[in-house]
C-alpha distance (Angstrom), angle and dihedral (degrees) to the residues before:
residue distance angle dihedral
X1 . . .
X2 3.85 . .
X3 3.78 117.4 .
X4 3.78 115.5 -110.2
X5 3.79 112.2 -105.6
X6 3.77 113.8 -113.4
X7 3.80 116.3 -145.1
X8 3.73 115.9 -135.0
X9 3.76 112.2 -126.4
X10 3.74 111.0 -103.4
X11 3.86 109.9 -112.5
X12 3.79 110.0 -110.9
X13 3.77 125.6 -139.8
X14 3.81 114.8 -111.3
X15 3.73 109.4 -87.0
X16 3.77 92.7 -120.5
X17 3.74 101.5 37.0
X18 2.94 122.9 174.1
X19 3.84 88.6 4.7
X20 3.79 124.9 78.6
X21 3.78 131.0 -176.7
X22 3.87 111.9 -84.1
X23 3.83 110.3 -99.7
X24 3.80 100.4 178.0
X25 3.85 132.0 72.2
X26 3.83 108.0 -83.6
X27 3.87 94.6 121.9
X28 3.89 94.4 115.4
X29 3.81 89.0 56.1
X30 3.75 97.6 40.2
X31 3.82 94.2 52.6
X32 3.79 87.4 65.0
X33 3.80 94.4 58.2
X34 3.83 124.7 82.5
X35 3.92 112.2 -101.5
X36 3.81 97.2 -125.1
X37 3.81 129.6 123.5
X38 3.80 91.2 -144.6
X39 3.85 94.6 78.8
X40 3.80 125.7 69.7
X41 3.72 117.4 -158.3
X42 3.84 125.1 -161.4
X43 3.78 117.2 -166.5
X44 3.77 125.5 -174.4
X45 3.90 141.2 150.7
X46 3.78 117.1 -101.2
X47 3.74 113.3 -150.6
X48 3.78 100.6 166.9
X49 3.80 117.4 133.3
X50 3.79 117.4 -81.0
X51 3.80 89.7 -122.9
X52 3.80 90.2 61.9
X53 3.78 92.1 47.0
X54 3.83 90.7 50.5
X55 3.80 93.0 46.7
X56 3.84 91.8 49.5
X57 3.80 92.7 47.7
X58 3.81 92.9 48.9
X59 3.78 90.9 68.8
X60 3.90 98.6 62.7
X61 3.73 89.9 35.2
X62 3.87 92.9 57.4
X63 3.78 91.1 41.6
X64 3.77 92.7 53.2
X65 3.83 94.1 45.0
X66 3.77 86.6 52.9
X67 3.87 92.8 49.4
X68 3.84 91.0 48.5
X69 3.79 90.4 51.1
X70 3.84 92.4 49.8
X71 3.84 91.6 49.0
X72 3.84 92.8 49.5
X73 3.77 90.7 45.8
X74 3.73 90.5 52.2
X75 3.80 92.2 44.2
X76 3.80 90.1 54.6
X77 3.78 92.3 60.6
X78 3.84 97.5 31.3
X79 3.79 98.1 59.0
X80 3.83 96.3 62.4
X81 3.83 91.7 42.7
X82 3.87 93.4 51.5
X83 3.83 91.2 44.3
X84 3.80 89.3 53.3
X85 3.83 90.7 48.6
X86 3.83 89.4 48.6
X87 3.75 92.9 51.2
X88 3.81 92.8 48.0
X89 3.84 90.4 49.5
X90 3.79 90.3 50.9
X91 3.86 89.5 52.5
X92 3.67 99.4 -109.3
X93 3.84 118.5 144.6
X94 3.76 115.8 -111.9
X95 3.81 132.2 -172.2
X96 3.75 94.7 -139.4
X97 3.86 100.2 105.9
X98 3.81 146.4 22.2
X99 3.69 100.2 -108.6
X100 3.87 133.9 -56.0
X101 3.79 116.3 -33.6
X102 3.79 116.9 -108.5
X103 3.88 136.9 -155.0
X104 3.78 111.5 -30.3
X105 3.81 93.2 4.9
X106 3.89 88.3 66.7
X107 3.81 91.5 49.8
X108 3.84 93.6 49.5
X109 3.76 91.4 44.4
X110 3.80 90.8 52.6
X111 3.85 91.7 48.7
X112 3.82 91.4 47.0
X113 3.78 91.4 51.1
X114 3.79 92.8 45.8
X115 3.82 90.3 52.1
X116 3.91 90.1 48.0
X117 3.83 91.1 49.8
X118 3.86 91.4 48.6
X119 3.82 93.0 47.4
X120 3.78 93.0 47.1
X121 3.85 92.2 46.4
X122 3.84 89.0 51.9
X123 3.86 93.9 47.8
X124 3.82 95.4 47.5
X125 3.90 98.9 35.2
X126 3.80 99.9 38.6
X127 3.89 113.6 13.2
X128 3.81 95.3 41.0
X129 3.89 92.1 58.7
X130 3.83 91.0 69.5
X131 3.80 99.0 58.2
X132 3.85 90.2 37.6
X133 3.84 89.1 57.9
X134 3.84 90.8 43.3
X135 3.81 99.1 48.5
X136 3.87 100.7 34.1
X137 3.78 121.4 108.9
X138 3.76 105.7 -87.0
X139 3.78 91.4 25.8
X140 3.79 133.1 116.7
X141 3.75 96.7 -80.0
X142 3.87 93.0 49.2
X143 3.82 89.8 49.3
X144 3.78 95.5 52.7
X145 3.81 92.0 40.3
X146 3.88 88.7 55.1
X147 3.75 101.0 45.7
X148 3.85 99.7 26.3
X149 3.83 123.6 -164.6
X150 3.85 123.1 -54.6
X151 3.79 142.4 148.2
X152 3.84 88.9 -122.7
X153 3.73 127.6 98.7
X154 3.77 114.2 -62.7
X155 3.80 119.0 -167.9
X156 3.83 110.5 -134.8
X157 3.84 119.8 -161.8
X158 3.74 118.6 -165.0
X159 3.79 127.7 -176.1
X160 3.71 135.0 -171.8
X161 3.74 118.0 -100.9
X162 3.86 122.3 -117.8
X163 3.82 91.8 -100.7
X164 3.83 88.1 66.5
X165 3.83 100.4 32.6
X166 3.78 95.1 56.1
X167 3.77 87.1 70.4
X168 3.78 94.5 54.2
X169 3.81 118.3 93.4
X170 3.79 131.2 158.7
X171 3.82 115.1 -33.5
X172 3.80 91.5 -7.8
X173 3.79 91.2 159.9
X174 3.81 93.8 65.1
X175 3.84 99.6 62.3
X176 3.80 133.2 67.2
X177 3.76 94.5 -97.1
X178 3.79 88.8 52.5
X179 3.85 91.4 52.4
X180 3.87 87.0 51.8
X181 3.87 91.1 51.7
X182 3.78 90.4 48.4
X183 3.76 93.6 49.7
X184 3.79 96.3 41.7
X185 3.77 103.4 35.1
X186 3.80 110.0 19.5
X187 3.84 111.6 33.2
X188 3.85 92.5 51.8
X189 3.87 92.9 57.3
X190 3.87 94.1 46.6
X191 3.76 94.8 45.8
X192 3.82 111.3 126.9
X193 3.76 94.4 -134.8
X194 3.88 91.1 51.3
X195 3.79 93.8 46.3
X196 3.77 96.7 45.5
X197 3.79 112.1 119.8
X198 3.82 90.9 -12.2
X199 3.75 116.2 131.5
X200 3.89 118.9 -139.6
X201 3.78 97.4 -104.8
X202 3.77 88.4 56.2
X203 3.84 91.6 60.6
X204 3.81 95.3 68.0
X205 3.79 113.3 115.6
X206 3.81 142.4 144.2
X207 3.83 92.3 -64.6
X208 3.79 103.3 34.0
X209 3.79 135.7 48.5
X210 3.78 134.9 177.0
X211 3.81 119.6 -97.8
X212 3.85 98.0 -140.8
X213 3.78 94.1 177.6
X214 3.82 89.3 51.8
X215 3.77 92.4 49.9
X216 3.84 93.6 50.3
X217 3.82 90.1 47.7
X218 3.79 91.4 49.6
X219 3.75 93.0 52.8
X220 3.82 91.7 47.0
X221 3.85 88.4 54.0
X222 3.78 90.8 49.3
X223 3.84 90.5 52.5
X224 3.75 91.0 48.0
X225 3.81 91.3 50.1
X226 3.78 94.2 -118.9
X227 3.80 88.9 120.0
X228 3.80 133.6 28.8
X229 3.78 128.4 -143.9
X230 3.81 89.7 -122.2
X231 3.78 88.7 64.3
X232 3.74 88.4 73.0
X233 3.84 98.3 38.8
X234 3.86 125.0 113.0
X235 3.75 98.6 59.1
X236 3.80 134.8 -64.9
X237 3.76 119.1 -18.0
X238 3.86 115.7 -146.3
X239 3.84 110.2 -153.6
X240 3.78 130.6 -164.7
X241 3.83 131.4 165.4
X242 3.83 118.3 -122.7
X243 3.83 103.1 -145.8
X244 3.89 90.2 -171.8
X245 3.83 95.9 57.2
X246 3.74 93.1 25.5
X247 3.77 94.7 -130.8
X248 3.75 139.3 110.6
X249 3.78 118.8 -103.0
X250 3.81 126.6 -154.1
X251 3.73 136.8 -159.4
X252 3.77 116.3 -162.9
X253 3.74 97.3 -149.6
X254 3.77 96.0 -163.6
X255 3.79 95.7 42.4
X256 3.73 123.1 -135.2
X257 3.76 109.6 -17.4
X258 3.89 95.2 -152.2
X259 3.84 92.2 52.4
X260 3.78 89.0 47.2
X261 3.79 92.4 51.7
X262 3.80 90.6 49.4
X263 3.80 91.5 50.2
X264 3.81 92.4 48.7
X265 3.82 90.0 49.3
X266 3.76 92.5 50.6
X267 3.83 90.2 49.6
X268 3.79 89.7 50.6
X269 3.70 92.9 48.2
X270 3.82 91.5 51.8
X271 3.78 90.5 49.6
X272 3.78 91.3 49.9
X273 3.81 92.1 53.9
X274 3.80 94.9 41.3
X275 3.85 91.9 50.8
X276 3.76 93.1 50.7
X277 3.85 91.4 44.3
X278 3.82 87.4 54.4
X279 3.88 88.3 55.3
X280 3.89 89.9 51.8
X281 3.86 88.0 -109.9
X282 3.74 104.2 112.8
X283 3.81 91.4 131.7
X284 3.82 87.0 60.6
X285 3.79 89.1 61.5
X286 3.84 92.4 55.6
X287 3.78 92.8 46.1
X288 3.77 89.5 52.3
X289 3.85 89.6 51.7
X290 3.78 91.6 50.6
X291 3.82 90.5 48.5
X292 3.86 90.1 50.2
X293 3.76 92.1 49.5
X294 3.77 90.6 55.7
X295 3.81 92.8 46.6
X296 3.88 95.7 46.9
X297 3.82 93.7 44.9
X298 3.87 96.4 53.1
X299 3.74 118.0 111.0
X300 3.82 118.5 -86.1
X301 3.78 96.9 40.1
X302 3.85 127.6 -94.9
X303 3.84 101.1 -57.6
X304 3.77 126.8 -174.2
X305 3.83 89.9 -101.5
X306 3.74 91.1 52.8
X307 3.82 90.0 49.2
X308 3.85 91.0 54.0
X309 3.73 86.9 47.8
X310 3.87 90.6 52.5
X311 3.84 91.4 49.2
X312 3.85 89.0 53.4
X313 3.78 92.3 49.3
X314 3.80 91.0 45.7
X315 3.80 91.0 52.0
X316 3.79 92.4 50.7
X317 3.82 90.2 45.4
X318 3.71 91.7 53.6
X319 3.82 94.4 43.5
X320 3.83 89.3 56.3
X321 3.82 86.5 59.2
X322 3.82 93.5 44.9
X323 3.81 93.9 -110.7
X324 3.87 123.9 133.5
X325 3.84 106.8 -125.8
X326 3.85 94.2 -162.8
X327 3.83 91.4 50.5
X328 3.81 93.2 51.4
X329 3.85 90.9 48.0
X330 3.82 90.9 50.3
X331 3.76 90.2 51.0
X332 3.82 90.6 61.1
X333 3.78 96.5 42.0
X334 3.80 98.8 -94.6
X335 3.79 136.5 -58.8
X336 3.83 95.3 -75.1
X337 3.81 111.3 106.2
X338 3.80 94.1 17.0
X339 3.82 108.1 137.7
X340 3.71 113.8 -107.6
X341 3.84 94.3 26.0
X342 3.78 97.2 83.4
X343 3.83 114.7 116.8
X344 3.90 108.8 -118.8
X345 3.75 102.6 174.8
Protein backbone atom coordinates (compact mmCIF):
# COMPACT_ATOMS: atom_id res chain seq x y z
CA UNK A 1 0.00 0.00 0.00
CA UNK A 2 1.61 3.27 -1.09
CA UNK A 3 2.45 5.77 1.61
CA UNK A 4 0.32 8.88 1.55
CA UNK A 5 2.20 11.89 0.29
CA UNK A 6 2.78 14.58 2.84
CA UNK A 7 2.74 18.14 1.70
CA UNK A 8 5.52 20.36 2.86
CA UNK A 9 4.23 23.48 4.49
CA UNK A 10 4.57 26.47 2.20
CA UNK A 11 7.11 28.93 3.60
CA UNK A 12 5.42 32.07 4.77
CA UNK A 13 6.74 35.57 4.32
CA UNK A 14 7.87 37.34 7.47
CA UNK A 15 4.93 39.05 9.09
CA UNK A 16 6.58 42.45 8.88
CA UNK A 17 8.39 42.18 5.54
CA UNK A 18 9.75 44.50 4.33
CA UNK A 19 8.98 46.54 7.47
CA UNK A 20 10.86 46.26 10.75
CA UNK A 21 10.33 48.02 14.11
CA UNK A 22 11.96 51.43 14.22
CA UNK A 23 15.27 51.31 16.08
CA UNK A 24 16.38 54.95 15.71
CA UNK A 25 15.19 58.15 17.40
CA UNK A 26 12.14 59.39 15.47
CA UNK A 27 9.78 59.39 18.47
CA UNK A 28 9.22 63.19 18.57
CA UNK A 29 8.09 63.07 14.95
CA UNK A 30 6.06 59.84 15.21
CA UNK A 31 4.04 61.14 18.18
CA UNK A 32 2.57 63.81 15.87
CA UNK A 33 1.19 61.22 13.41
CA UNK A 34 -2.13 59.37 13.75
CA UNK A 35 -1.63 55.81 15.01
CA UNK A 36 -3.55 53.99 12.28
CA UNK A 37 -2.39 51.27 9.86
CA UNK A 38 -4.48 52.75 7.05
CA UNK A 39 -2.00 55.55 6.28
CA UNK A 40 1.42 55.05 4.69
CA UNK A 41 4.00 57.81 5.18
CA UNK A 42 7.12 58.35 3.07
CA UNK A 43 9.76 60.69 4.51
CA UNK A 44 12.92 61.79 2.73
CA UNK A 45 15.36 64.71 2.45
CA UNK A 46 14.92 67.07 -0.49
CA UNK A 47 18.23 68.69 -1.52
CA UNK A 48 17.15 70.16 -4.85
CA UNK A 49 18.20 73.79 -5.56
CA UNK A 50 16.00 76.54 -4.14
CA UNK A 51 15.43 77.90 -7.63
CA UNK A 52 13.74 74.64 -8.66
CA UNK A 53 11.61 74.61 -5.49
CA UNK A 54 10.50 78.19 -6.13
CA UNK A 55 9.73 77.54 -9.80
CA UNK A 56 7.63 74.46 -8.99
CA UNK A 57 5.74 76.24 -6.21
CA UNK A 58 4.94 79.21 -8.47
CA UNK A 59 2.64 77.04 -10.63
CA UNK A 60 0.07 76.14 -7.90
CA UNK A 61 0.47 79.62 -6.39
CA UNK A 62 -0.42 81.36 -9.68
CA UNK A 63 -3.27 78.90 -10.33
CA UNK A 64 -4.84 79.48 -6.91
CA UNK A 65 -4.48 83.27 -7.15
CA UNK A 66 -6.31 83.05 -10.49
CA UNK A 67 -9.07 80.86 -9.02
CA UNK A 68 -9.59 83.20 -6.07
CA UNK A 69 -9.82 86.13 -8.47
CA UNK A 70 -12.43 84.30 -10.54
CA UNK A 71 -14.49 83.43 -7.45
CA UNK A 72 -14.39 87.00 -6.13
CA UNK A 73 -15.30 88.36 -9.56
CA UNK A 74 -18.27 86.02 -9.77
CA UNK A 75 -19.28 86.84 -6.19
CA UNK A 76 -19.32 90.56 -7.03
CA UNK A 77 -21.98 90.02 -9.71
CA UNK A 78 -23.78 87.06 -8.11
CA UNK A 79 -24.73 88.73 -4.81
CA UNK A 80 -26.99 91.44 -6.37
CA UNK A 81 -28.57 88.86 -8.69
CA UNK A 82 -29.43 86.44 -5.88
CA UNK A 83 -30.70 89.28 -3.66
CA UNK A 84 -32.99 90.33 -6.51
CA UNK A 85 -34.26 86.76 -6.93
CA UNK A 86 -34.82 86.47 -3.18
CA UNK A 87 -36.80 89.70 -3.08
CA UNK A 88 -38.92 88.57 -6.04
CA UNK A 89 -39.59 85.22 -4.40
CA UNK A 90 -40.72 86.93 -1.19
CA UNK A 91 -43.18 89.08 -3.17
CA UNK A 92 -41.38 92.41 -3.00
CA UNK A 93 -41.64 94.72 -6.00
CA UNK A 94 -38.39 95.26 -7.89
CA UNK A 95 -37.44 97.66 -10.63
CA UNK A 96 -35.36 95.11 -12.52
CA UNK A 97 -37.75 94.43 -15.42
CA UNK A 98 -40.61 95.65 -17.60
CA UNK A 99 -43.29 93.28 -16.42
CA UNK A 100 -43.68 89.52 -16.22
CA UNK A 101 -42.00 87.50 -19.01
CA UNK A 102 -44.30 85.86 -21.55
CA UNK A 103 -44.08 82.91 -23.93
CA UNK A 104 -40.55 82.18 -25.16
CA UNK A 105 -39.12 84.84 -22.84
CA UNK A 106 -40.14 82.74 -19.85
CA UNK A 107 -38.47 79.64 -21.36
CA UNK A 108 -35.18 81.43 -22.09
CA UNK A 109 -35.21 83.07 -18.66
CA UNK A 110 -35.64 79.68 -17.03
CA UNK A 111 -32.80 78.15 -19.04
CA UNK A 112 -30.55 81.13 -18.30
CA UNK A 113 -31.16 80.89 -14.58
CA UNK A 114 -30.67 77.12 -14.60
CA UNK A 115 -27.31 77.61 -16.32
CA UNK A 116 -26.38 80.30 -13.78
CA UNK A 117 -27.31 78.03 -10.86
CA UNK A 118 -25.31 75.13 -12.33
CA UNK A 119 -22.24 77.31 -12.95
CA UNK A 120 -22.35 78.83 -9.47
CA UNK A 121 -22.83 75.42 -7.86
CA UNK A 122 -19.79 74.09 -9.73
CA UNK A 123 -17.62 77.10 -8.81
CA UNK A 124 -18.46 77.09 -5.11
CA UNK A 125 -18.80 73.35 -4.59
CA UNK A 126 -15.90 72.11 -6.74
CA UNK A 127 -13.55 74.92 -7.77
CA UNK A 128 -13.50 76.71 -4.40
CA UNK A 129 -12.17 73.55 -2.71
CA UNK A 130 -8.76 73.90 -4.39
CA UNK A 131 -7.88 77.41 -3.13
CA UNK A 132 -9.40 76.62 0.27
CA UNK A 133 -7.01 73.66 0.62
CA UNK A 134 -4.09 75.75 -0.66
CA UNK A 135 -4.61 78.85 1.54
CA UNK A 136 -5.91 77.24 4.73
CA UNK A 137 -3.73 77.12 7.90
CA UNK A 138 -1.68 73.95 7.56
CA UNK A 139 -1.94 74.06 3.77
CA UNK A 140 0.62 74.45 1.00
CA UNK A 141 1.01 78.23 1.30
CA UNK A 142 1.43 78.10 5.09
CA UNK A 143 4.07 75.37 4.68
CA UNK A 144 6.14 77.30 2.16
CA UNK A 145 5.71 80.57 4.08
CA UNK A 146 7.00 78.86 7.23
CA UNK A 147 10.10 77.12 5.85
CA UNK A 148 10.88 79.35 2.85
CA UNK A 149 13.19 78.35 0.01
CA UNK A 150 16.78 77.19 0.50
CA UNK A 151 19.41 74.88 -0.97
CA UNK A 152 19.69 73.15 2.40
CA UNK A 153 18.03 69.93 3.46
CA UNK A 154 14.23 70.06 3.40
CA UNK A 155 12.28 67.21 4.98
CA UNK A 156 9.45 66.02 2.73
CA UNK A 157 6.57 64.02 4.21
CA UNK A 158 4.21 62.23 1.83
CA UNK A 159 1.13 60.23 2.78
CA UNK A 160 -1.20 58.02 0.77
CA UNK A 161 -4.51 59.47 -0.35
CA UNK A 162 -7.88 58.11 0.92
CA UNK A 163 -8.38 56.15 -2.31
CA UNK A 164 -5.39 54.00 -1.34
CA UNK A 165 -5.72 54.06 2.45
CA UNK A 166 -9.28 52.67 2.44
CA UNK A 167 -7.83 49.32 1.31
CA UNK A 168 -5.36 49.12 4.20
CA UNK A 169 -6.42 47.15 7.28
CA UNK A 170 -4.37 45.62 10.09
CA UNK A 171 -1.02 44.20 9.00
CA UNK A 172 -1.87 44.73 5.37
CA UNK A 173 1.79 44.54 4.28
CA UNK A 174 2.10 40.88 5.35
CA UNK A 175 -0.35 39.32 2.86
CA UNK A 176 -0.44 38.91 -0.91
CA UNK A 177 -2.59 41.99 -1.47
CA UNK A 178 -0.14 44.01 0.63
CA UNK A 179 2.76 42.83 -1.51
CA UNK A 180 0.84 43.95 -4.60
CA UNK A 181 0.26 47.40 -3.08
CA UNK A 182 3.94 47.72 -2.21
CA UNK A 183 5.02 46.71 -5.71
CA UNK A 184 2.45 48.81 -7.59
CA UNK A 185 2.03 51.87 -5.37
CA UNK A 186 5.05 52.23 -3.06
CA UNK A 187 8.20 50.99 -4.81
CA UNK A 188 7.71 53.17 -7.93
CA UNK A 189 7.54 56.38 -5.85
CA UNK A 190 10.67 55.57 -3.81
CA UNK A 191 12.74 54.48 -6.81
CA UNK A 192 16.09 56.28 -7.00
CA UNK A 193 15.80 57.07 -10.67
CA UNK A 194 12.28 58.46 -10.23
CA UNK A 195 13.20 60.61 -7.22
CA UNK A 196 16.45 61.92 -8.69
CA UNK A 197 16.45 65.73 -8.99
CA UNK A 198 12.70 65.81 -8.22
CA UNK A 199 11.45 68.22 -5.58
CA UNK A 200 8.81 67.15 -3.08
CA UNK A 201 5.94 69.10 -4.62
CA UNK A 202 6.56 67.33 -7.95
CA UNK A 203 5.91 63.94 -6.28
CA UNK A 204 2.18 64.54 -5.78
CA UNK A 205 -0.03 62.21 -7.83
CA UNK A 206 -3.33 60.32 -7.64
CA UNK A 207 -2.09 58.06 -4.82
CA UNK A 208 0.17 60.39 -2.82
CA UNK A 209 -0.14 63.86 -1.34
CA UNK A 210 2.10 66.06 0.79
CA UNK A 211 1.49 66.26 4.54
CA UNK A 212 2.08 70.01 4.94
CA UNK A 213 1.41 70.08 8.68
CA UNK A 214 3.77 67.14 9.14
CA UNK A 215 6.55 68.93 7.24
CA UNK A 216 6.13 72.15 9.26
CA UNK A 217 6.18 70.13 12.49
CA UNK A 218 9.30 68.23 11.41
CA UNK A 219 11.21 71.44 10.68
CA UNK A 220 10.13 72.88 14.03
CA UNK A 221 11.47 69.77 15.79
CA UNK A 222 14.76 70.11 13.88
CA UNK A 223 15.07 73.75 14.97
CA UNK A 224 14.34 72.79 18.57
CA UNK A 225 16.98 70.03 18.48
CA UNK A 226 14.46 67.24 19.16
CA UNK A 227 15.42 65.70 15.80
CA UNK A 228 18.59 65.68 13.70
CA UNK A 229 18.90 65.78 9.95
CA UNK A 230 20.84 62.52 10.13
CA UNK A 231 17.72 60.77 11.46
CA UNK A 232 16.28 61.00 7.95
CA UNK A 233 19.42 60.26 5.93
CA UNK A 234 20.00 57.15 3.86
CA UNK A 235 17.09 57.50 1.45
CA UNK A 236 13.31 57.51 1.87
CA UNK A 237 11.75 55.99 4.98
CA UNK A 238 8.38 54.25 4.50
CA UNK A 239 6.42 54.30 7.77
CA UNK A 240 3.35 52.33 8.84
CA UNK A 241 1.75 51.72 12.24
CA UNK A 242 1.30 48.16 13.52
CA UNK A 243 -1.94 48.26 15.52
CA UNK A 244 -1.30 44.73 16.83
CA UNK A 245 2.09 45.38 18.43
CA UNK A 246 1.24 49.06 18.89
CA UNK A 247 4.50 50.24 17.36
CA UNK A 248 5.73 52.04 14.28
CA UNK A 249 7.37 50.05 11.52
CA UNK A 250 9.86 51.33 8.95
CA UNK A 251 11.15 50.20 5.60
CA UNK A 252 14.40 51.78 4.46
CA UNK A 253 13.61 51.76 0.78
CA UNK A 254 17.21 52.25 -0.34
CA UNK A 255 18.71 49.85 2.18
CA UNK A 256 21.81 50.61 4.21
CA UNK A 257 23.61 53.56 2.62
CA UNK A 258 27.07 52.51 3.85
CA UNK A 259 26.74 49.01 2.46
CA UNK A 260 25.51 50.46 -0.81
CA UNK A 261 28.55 52.77 -1.06
CA UNK A 262 30.89 49.87 -0.35
CA UNK A 263 29.21 47.74 -3.02
CA UNK A 264 29.41 50.58 -5.55
CA UNK A 265 33.09 51.11 -4.69
CA UNK A 266 33.89 47.43 -5.19
CA UNK A 267 32.08 47.47 -8.53
CA UNK A 268 34.08 50.50 -9.69
CA UNK A 269 37.35 48.93 -8.55
CA UNK A 270 36.62 45.76 -10.55
CA UNK A 271 35.75 47.80 -13.62
CA UNK A 272 38.95 49.81 -13.19
CA UNK A 273 41.07 46.65 -13.12
CA UNK A 274 39.16 44.95 -15.96
CA UNK A 275 39.46 47.99 -18.24
CA UNK A 276 43.21 48.24 -17.70
CA UNK A 277 43.59 44.47 -18.21
CA UNK A 278 41.73 44.79 -21.51
CA UNK A 279 44.35 47.38 -22.56
CA UNK A 280 47.17 45.00 -21.56
CA UNK A 281 48.08 47.25 -18.62
CA UNK A 282 47.14 45.14 -15.61
CA UNK A 283 50.49 45.97 -13.99
CA UNK A 284 49.47 49.64 -14.12
CA UNK A 285 46.51 48.87 -11.87
CA UNK A 286 48.74 47.34 -9.19
CA UNK A 287 51.22 50.23 -9.41
CA UNK A 288 48.31 52.62 -8.88
CA UNK A 289 47.16 50.60 -5.84
CA UNK A 290 50.68 50.78 -4.34
CA UNK A 291 50.83 54.52 -4.94
CA UNK A 292 47.43 55.06 -3.27
CA UNK A 293 48.44 52.97 -0.26
CA UNK A 294 51.45 55.24 0.25
CA UNK A 295 49.38 58.39 -0.14
CA UNK A 296 46.54 57.35 2.18
CA UNK A 297 48.84 56.00 4.92
CA UNK A 298 50.89 59.19 5.20
CA UNK A 299 50.60 61.23 8.44
CA UNK A 300 47.77 63.76 8.66
CA UNK A 301 45.15 61.68 6.88
CA UNK A 302 44.06 61.81 3.27
CA UNK A 303 43.12 65.47 2.81
CA UNK A 304 41.58 67.08 -0.26
CA UNK A 305 45.00 68.51 -1.13
CA UNK A 306 46.57 65.05 -0.98
CA UNK A 307 43.76 63.73 -3.14
CA UNK A 308 44.47 66.34 -5.82
CA UNK A 309 48.15 65.43 -5.60
CA UNK A 310 47.29 61.73 -5.96
CA UNK A 311 45.21 62.48 -9.07
CA UNK A 312 48.16 64.38 -10.61
CA UNK A 313 50.53 61.50 -9.84
CA UNK A 314 48.04 59.00 -11.25
CA UNK A 315 47.70 61.05 -14.44
CA UNK A 316 51.49 61.18 -14.87
CA UNK A 317 51.83 57.45 -14.15
CA UNK A 318 49.22 56.61 -16.77
CA UNK A 319 50.75 58.97 -19.32
CA UNK A 320 54.11 57.19 -18.95
CA UNK A 321 52.31 53.99 -19.97
CA UNK A 322 50.45 55.68 -22.85
CA UNK A 323 47.04 55.49 -21.14
CA UNK A 324 44.58 58.39 -20.88
CA UNK A 325 43.67 58.80 -17.18
CA UNK A 326 40.51 60.83 -17.84
CA UNK A 327 39.23 58.31 -20.37
CA UNK A 328 39.68 55.42 -17.93
CA UNK A 329 37.92 57.37 -15.14
CA UNK A 330 35.01 58.20 -17.46
CA UNK A 331 34.64 54.52 -18.35
CA UNK A 332 33.95 53.63 -14.70
CA UNK A 333 31.64 56.57 -14.02
CA UNK A 334 34.12 59.03 -12.54
CA UNK A 335 36.52 59.06 -9.63
CA UNK A 336 33.84 59.63 -6.96
CA UNK A 337 33.18 56.48 -4.96
CA UNK A 338 36.40 54.78 -6.04
CA UNK A 339 37.93 53.06 -2.97
CA UNK A 340 41.01 54.86 -1.72
CA UNK A 341 39.93 58.26 -3.08
CA UNK A 342 37.70 59.26 -0.14
CA UNK A 343 38.85 62.30 1.81
CA UNK A 344 39.40 61.28 5.46
CA UNK A 345 40.80 64.45 6.99
